[in-house]
Phi, psi and omega in degrees: 000314179300313178298322177297317180294315178300313181301313181301309181301317180298317183287326175298312184299314184290319172307305191292333175288321191259346182236105181293136187264303180282343178245038181290162187290337180210166185291321176300316178294317181300313178299315176300314179294327178296315180302315176305315180295321180290315181294325174299308181301315177301312185296322183288319181296314177300320177295311182291331174293320176295329183271356182081016183263123170285147179230146177293151180291323181219150178252000000 
């Protein structure tokens, strides 16, 4: 589980560095990227909760 969450966080960081979310080329792309951000956050939060690791509500 830890390795998966680490890999997911690393992949998300790469995505976020290379794909602008709020400055996406179109509204559809922006909405899709926002959804990806939301789902990634949910997955990381659920995974860390399963491991008993607390996470902040917002960064």
